[in-house]
N, C-alpha and C positions, 0 to 999 in steps of 0.2 A: 615112582618118579625120576629115582636120580640113577640106576641103571638104565632108565630109557634115554637119558639125559648126555649119560656117558656113551650109549653106543652111537648116538647123533654125534657129541664131538669128535669121534672116532672115525664115524665116516666122515666128518668135512674135514678132518685130517689126513684123511685116505688121498682126496684129491693134489696135486698135484699145485696145485694157484695156492691152494689154504694151508700146505703144509706144515710151513715155517711161521704161521701166525701162532703170539700165547696165545696154550689152551684155557686161560683164565678169559677171553676176551669172546672164544668162540662157546666156552659154557653157559657165560650170562646171556650170551644173544639165544641159543638154541632152548635154555629155559624159558625165554622170552613166548620166542616159536610155540612152542611145544602147547603151552599154557593158551595161545591163540588157534591154532590151527587144528583141524579134525582129524589128524592121525599125523605119523612120523613121516611119512614120505614130504608130507605138505610142508611141515616141519622146515626137514633139512631144507627144499630147495628153499625156503624164504630165511632160512641161514645163510645161505649162503649168497642171498640177491642182497641181503642188506651187509655182509664182509664186501662184496663187490662193490656198493655204494660209499660207503665209510672208507676204504684202501684200494680194491685192487683194481678199480675204473682209472688209478691217481699212476696205478704203478706200472712201467714198459711188464712184457711178458719175457721179453728178452733177455733178463737182469744174467750178468758174468761177471760176478764178484771176485773171480780169480783172478781173469784178462785182466778187468782193473785197476786191481793192487798192483801187478807186474804194471803197468802202464805209468799209477802213481806213484810208483819205488824208483823207477828207471828215471820220472819227471822231477821229481826230490832231491834223486842223487846227481842230478845233470848242474845242481846249482842254479838253472835260469829259471827265474819266478814267471817269466810269460810261459814256457811250455807246461810248468804246474798247473797257471789257471789255466793254458786249454784245455787239459786234460781233465782238471777237474768241472768243466765247463760240460767237457762234451756228457762226462759222464750222470752229470747232474736233469742233464737234455732226457734220461730214462725215463724221469717222475713226475708227472704234470706239475705239481705245486709248484717245483725248483725249477722248472723250464721256462714258465712262467714268466718267472723271476730274473731269468738271466736278459733280458735287454738293460734291466734296470739295475745291473746288479752293482757294478761302478757307483752308481749314487745312491742305491740302497742303505746301505749300511755305512756309508761315509754322515748323512745327512741322521739315521737315527742314532748313531753314537754322538754326532755332535750334540745331542741334547741329554748325554749321559758322563754320569762322572769313570777317571777310570777302570773299567771294566777286569776284577780278578777273576770271577767267576760268574760263569754262566750254564744256566740248565736251558736246554731245546725239546718240547714239550712236543709229542707227537713231528718226529723232527722228517723224516722221510731222508733225502738223500742233502739235506740243507748243512748237516755238519762239513763240506765240502767248502761250504762258502768260508770255513774257516779263515780262508788268505786272505779274504777282502774285508776281512772286521778287525778294525783299530784294537785289539785286547793289549791290556797291561803285560808286561814280560813276566812268563814266567804263572798266564793265568789260564785255568783249568775249565774242562768242557765238558758236560753232562748232558747225555743224549739219550732220550727213549721213544721206541714206538711197536708198534706188533709184532714185527717181522727179526727172528731171534737170526736168522741168517744174514739180516741186514745188518742188525748191531755188531754183529762179530765185524763184518766188512771193516763198519764206520772203529769201532774198538780198533782193527790193526793201522787206517788211515791216521787215529788222534797219537798213535804210539809211531808211527813211521815218522811224524810232521814235529814230534816230541811236545804234546801235548797234553797235560793230566788231565784227568779222570779217568772218565766210565761210560761206558754205554750199557741200556739195560731194557731188555723185550719185557715190554707190562702194557696190561690195562688201566690206563692214567685214571679212569673213572674211578676203577676201584682200586690201585695202587699207584697213585702220586706220590713220585719223588716232596719228601718237603723239606729237605734239610737245606740250611740257608746257603742261598747264592744272591750275588749283587745285581743281575738282573736274571730274569725267565723271557724266551722267546716261545708266541703262544703265535704262530704264522697260519693264520688259514685253518684254524686245529676248532675253533667250536662251532661253528657250520656241520662239521663231522659228529662230534663228536653228539651235538645236539640231535641226530638222526635217533641217536641209539636211546637219549636220557635228555628230556629237555632242561631237567635241570642242573646237566653235566658242566655246563659255563659255571653259573653260579659257584657249583660245589667246587671248580677247577681253578677258578681267582680266588674263592676264599683259603685253601687246601695249600697256594706256593707261598713257600718261603721267601721273598725273593722283594730287597728293596724297592726293586724298578722291575716292570711290565711291558711288553711289547708283543700285542695283541693286535694283529691284521687279519682282516678278510678280503675275501677276494671280489673284484668289481665284474666279475664276470663268470658266468660257469663256464662249463670244461666244452662246452658245443660252443663258447664264443659269445653265447650273449649276455649283452649287461645292463638289459632297461631295468633302474628301478634298484638294482643291486648296492649299488654304492649306497642310497638312502634308506635304503632296508635295511642295512649291517652297522652302521651310523648308527641306527635307530636303541638296535639291540644291543649293541653294543652300551650305548647313555643307559638304558634301562640295566644293564647287568652292574652300570659302575653308580646307580641314583644312592645308594643306601653306603655308597664308600665317603669315606675321605679322601681323595689324592687328586695331584696335580696330572691333567689331561693337558698331552700335546697330541693335535692330530695335524698328520703327515699322509695327501693322496697326492700315489702316485699311480703312471697307466697301469698297473694292472691289480693293484694293491691297496688297500686304504687301513692305513699304520694309525696306532695310539701309543704313543709312548706315556706310561706312568708312571708318578712316582708313588709311592705308598706310604706318605705320612701325614698322621693325623690332623687333622684342625687344616687341609690346605683345601684351596678351590681349585679349580679349572683354572688354565690359563693358553 
């Protein structure tokens, strides 16, 4: 079975669309699908379909990391903040998750960080292109930023970006269900991540929230689908989050934006909701 799984993983990685996804995630999905499908051909198709659902559907195929870095570098060196924000926003539009947030970006982090103490370290889980929003975040001087996602080329791009703007930290390609970073941070951003992870593993949300070592969590959910449908999504995801938090002693602040439902969590024992 291991050799069959390896062959299936290699076949997925041979596809241009999936060649930069971390091998550990593909291997886990492939193993699951081999156990459910009649043959390797069906398992390959099912594995690619699952990868599309949890990642490929969100990222434009026209990624141009080299060109984007040149534009970002020029904007950063210009010293004109508005030029840098413009380029960051344009690049973020290539990922569905950050594109949905662009109309509210000026308010989004201002309102969230108003409920947080000074933040000196951030973990951005399944980040997509969200680290490009660092200029909108009121971080403390010298703050470090750690980001992880499943695309190796995206993480290389974002590592160069963080260095470009003199922000310490690192990026890492990994499957957060199997290899969630556990080093201590002030706040972890888990933005529209749990629904995707729970497509792969229904217990992933619970395990992720327990594994993360942060004083604060910012957990968000979409209020509409990629196709624009919104009926019942806010209520559904609020109920799901309350279920995840039911056994925890957390302070929870609920924020509702036009495109996103956000919960700001303070992970302290013996505290209730507020």
